[in-house]
N, C-alpha and C positions, 0 to 999 in steps of 0.2 A: 417572544419574537414570532412573527407569522410570515408566511410566504405563500405565494400563489403556486399552483402546480406547474412544474417545468414542462414546456413543450416536449413531446416525446422525441423530437429530432435533436434536442440539445444534449441529450445523454443517451447514446445508443447502446443497446444490449443484444447480444446474440450468443448462442451456444452451438458449437459444431458437433459433429457426430462422435468425435473423440472425447467429448466432455470438457472441452476448453471454452470457457466463457470469456467474452471480450466486452469490456466497458469502454466506450469511446466518448470523451468530452468533445462535444461537437459545436463549438462556437468559434470556428477559425477566424471569422471576421473580427473577433474580440480577443484574439490570441488564446482562445479557450478559457477565458476568465469565467469563474463560476458564480452563478447567482445563488441566493439562498434556496431557491426551488430546486436547482440542480443538486445542491448538497443533500436536500431531503430525498431526492430520487436516488442518490447514491446509497443512502441508508436503506431505502426500500429495496434496492437491488441486492444489497448485502443480505437482507432478510430472505429474499427469494433464493439466493445461492445457498444459504444455510439449510433451507428446506428441501432443496433439490439435490438428492444424493447422486444424481448422474453427473453433476459438475465436479471435476477433478482438479482443475487449476483455473486461475483467473488472470487475464491480462488487462491492465488499465493503461489507456493510451489517449493521446490527443489527436484530433483531426488535423490533417495537413502536415507540413514539415517545418513550420515556423515556431510552434510552441506545443509543449506538453500541456501546460496551463500556466497562465500568468497570474495565478492567485484568485482571490475573491474580487468580483467586479466592484470597483470603488464606489459606484453609484449606490450600492446597497447600504453604504454608511451615512448617507446624506442626512438622515433624520436622527442619528445617534446624538443623545444629549445627556442621558442619565446614567448613573452607576449601574442600575439594573439592566439597561440595554447593553452596556459593555460586558457585564458578567454573563448575561443571557447569550450573547454571541459566542463567547469563549466556551461556555458550557455546551452550546449547540455544536461547535466545532469539535469539542472532545467527543461528543456522541457520534458525529460523522466519522471522524478518524478512528475512533475506537471500534466502530462497526467493521471498518475495513481491516484493522489490525487483528481483530479477534476471529476473522473468518477461519474455519477449520481447514480450508484448502490453501495451498500455496498461492501467493499473488506476485505478479511481476509487473513493475512499472516500465513501460516501453517509452523511453523519453527521446524526443527529437526537438531541438530548438530550446526555447526558454522554458525553464522549470523554476518558477519563482513564487515567493510568498506561499499561499495555500497550495500551490502546485507542488512545491518542494515538500510541504507537510504531507500531502497525499503520497508522494513517492516514498517518503520516510516510513509511512505506515504500511507500505508493501514489504514483502519479504526480500525481493531481489529487484535490482534496477539495471536495465540495459540502456545505454546512452549512445547517441550518435556523436560523431566527432565535433559537431557544432553545438552540442548541448551546453547550456549554461545554467548553473544552479545558484540560488541565493535567496535571501529574505532581507531586502534592503530597506526595512521599515525605519531604520534610524535616520535615513535621509529622505524618506517619503512621507508616510502617514504619522509616524511618531507613536504608534501603538506598541504592544508587546506580545510575546507568545505565552501561551498557557504552560503550566508546569508539565502537563502531559506531552505537549509538543517538544518542549525542551528536553524531556526525558528521552523521547524517541531519537532526537538528533544526537544528543550526547552519547546514547548507547551505541550509535553507529560510528561517530567520528571523534568522540571525546569532548569534554567541556571546554578545553582550551581552543579547539578549532571552532566550536560553536560560537565562542566569544569573538574570535577573529572574524568570522563571517558576518556576525550580527553587528559588531562594533564598527567595522570598516564599511559595512553595507556594500561590499564588493560582490561580484559574480564569479563563481568558480567554474573554470573550464572542465571539459569532460575528462581529460587526462589527470588533472589534479583531483577531480572528484573520485576517480578510481584509486589514485595514490593514497588518499586519506581514508578510503574505505566506504565512501557513499555509493559510488557506482561499482557494480560488480564486473561489468564488461563494457568496453567501448568498441563500437563498430563504425563502419564508414559513414553511413547516412541513414535517412529516415526509412528507406526501403529495407536496408540491412537490419535496422532495429526491429521492424515488424517480423522479418523472416527469422531472426535469432530468437525473438520472444516466443514465436510459435513453436520453434524447434525445442526450446527449453521447456515450455509448458507441456509439450507432448512427452518429453522425457520424465518430468515430474509426475505426470498423470499415470505413468506406467509403474511408479514406485508404490510402496505400501502406504496407503492413505493414513492409517493410524500412527505410523512412525512419524510422518510429516506433521500430523496434527499434534502429537505429544511433544515433538521438538519445538514447534511454534509456541505452544502454550507454556512449556517449561521456560523457554527463553524470555517470554513476555513477563512471567512472574518474577524472574530474576531481575529484569530491567526495572520493574516497578518496585522492587524491594520487598515483595510479598513472599518470597521463599523463606522458609524457616524450619522450626522444629515440629510443627503439627503435621498430621498425615497429608493433608492437601498441600500445605506449604512445602513439604518435602517432596512433593510430586508423586506420592504413593498411588493416587488415583490414576495418574498417567501410566505408571508402571503396570498396574492391574489392567488398564484399558488395553494395552498392547499384548502383554503376556498371556492373558486369558482369551484372546481373540481367535476367531477362526483363521484369520490371516496368519497368525503366528504358527499355527499347526500346518497351514498350507505352505508357508515358507520353509519349515523344516522338512516336510515331505518332498517338496520340490527340490530342495538342496540335495537330499539323500538320493532322490531318484534321478538327479542330474537333468532336470527339466526346468523351464522358466516358470516361476510362480504365477498364479492367477489371483491376484489380490482383489478383494471385494469391499474392503473398508468395514468389516464387521468381525 
């Protein structure tokens, strides 16, 4: 599967002085539906974030107040005919969503309006989700395209809300409101409107950026392994590498010294 480079204004990226990165899906005229090129740029940005140790948290959001993202632009599927094209697309999406899920820093989906199809998959790949009162979540492919989700996407969704609720949402092809999304465990918080979503996401990202980066990283990775079923008896499967990462770090010594000295710790992520 090939794609042209995404126009730089379709996926905006900025990092503020506090180390908070913001990725904005910027096609409001198309309800922020993503092209293959936009997905490729998302992978590129995830690579840039991994290499930039100044980044401490990431906010993913959509431009405007009508949609976080309405999924993949349907026009991208017009030429699909073969099994390899179908498999290639889902492998591509697993790479995109996996890049976001595996980021070492915490990620927040700031959701206002529609969050459907690939948009809901992106939100599920983030660590936390802040929603506006008018947010709507769903993957209505049973009444629209007639395609299906990859095992990886099903895993992320079921890890958040359980297999029974995933079946309910996919089988009925209904959209879930913000309050229900919070009740079932998909949305972490619900706030008034799009402006409040952005404000709360920034506030939360700033809080996370002040915490021990290695603790957050180890927690993310450990939970990912558990959800993938890769936790087990081996040293890495048992998370021993994550334990060593934290307990042998400069930050752990700093945390102890700061606690005993009754001062705020200055974590550096090493």
